[in-house]
N, C-alpha and C positions, 0 to 999 in steps of 0.2 A: 694680199692677205694680211690679216691682223696677227700680231704676235709670231712673226715669221722671221727667222734670221737667216740671212743669205749672205755669204762672203764673196768677194771678187776673185779669190784664188784659194787653193788649198793650204792647210797647215797655218791658218792665221788664228783660228779659235776652235773650240770644241765645246759641245754641250754634253753634260752627263745628267742622268737621273736615275732614281731607284724606285722600286716598288716591292711590296711584301707578297709572297706567294705561299700558299699553303700546299704542302707536299705530303703525300702518304707516308713515306719513310722518315723525313726529318722534321716534320711539322712546319712551322713558319720559317721561311727563309728570305733573305733579301737578294734581289736581283738588280745589279747596276749596269748601265750601258753607257757607252760614249759614242756620240755621232759627230761626223765632220759636216758642218753646215753647208759647205760649198757643193757637195753632191750627195748629201744626205746618207753617206756611206756609214755603216756601224763599224767602228774601228776597235772597239774593246768591250768586254763584259766580264763581270765577276759575280759569283754567288756566295753569300756567306750567312751565317747565323746571326751575326750582329749587323746592325745598319749604321755603324759610326762613320765619321768622315775619313778615316783612313781606308775603310773598306770601299768607300764611295770613289776614292782616288785610284784603286787598282785599275778599272778599265781605262783610265786616262794614261797610266803607265804603260798598259798594253798597247795603246794606241801610238804613244811616243816610241816604244821599242820597234814597232813595225814601220812606222812612218818617218821618224826623225831619230835614227839611232845614235847620233852623236850627242843629242840632248839626253836621251835615256842612259847612255854610257857614263856621262858626266854625273847624272844623279845616282848611278850604281857606285861610282867611285866615292861620292860624298857619303853615301850610306854605309859603305863598307869601312870607311875611316873618317868619321866626322871631324875628328881632331885635326885633320889635315887641310880642312876647308879653307882656313885663313891663308895657310901656305900656297894653296892653289891659286887663290885670289891674288896673293902677292906677286906670285910668279907671272901670272897672267897680265897684271898691271905692269910689271917691270918690262915684260916683252912688248906690250902695246906702247908704253910711254917711251921706251928706248927706241922703238922703230919710228915713233912720230918725231923724237928729237933728231934722230939720224936724218929724216927727210927734211926738217927745217935747216940743219946744217948744210946738207948738200945743196938745197935751194939757195941758201944765203951765200955759199961760196960761189956759185955760178954766177 
């Protein structure tokens, strides 16, 4: 098939799209959805009055929360305290670099 995206495993990528729908109560609204290409499963949806890029990302966040909670929780931490982002990165780097240096020292000593 042309223009078809299929991945070899789940949680590699996702596709999101939006469309405007006319409702009797609220007038025009936007419906956004996110799909997992591996099995064509709908993993998130969001309805809003505005169709901006922030609203379009809401179903992606819903899919992350349900399928990859550790990533979603990290985004929630950053959103709650964005000023701590650099501190989180510094601690993560220190942990990874320190671990790598310890491995090299242990291997060197042996």
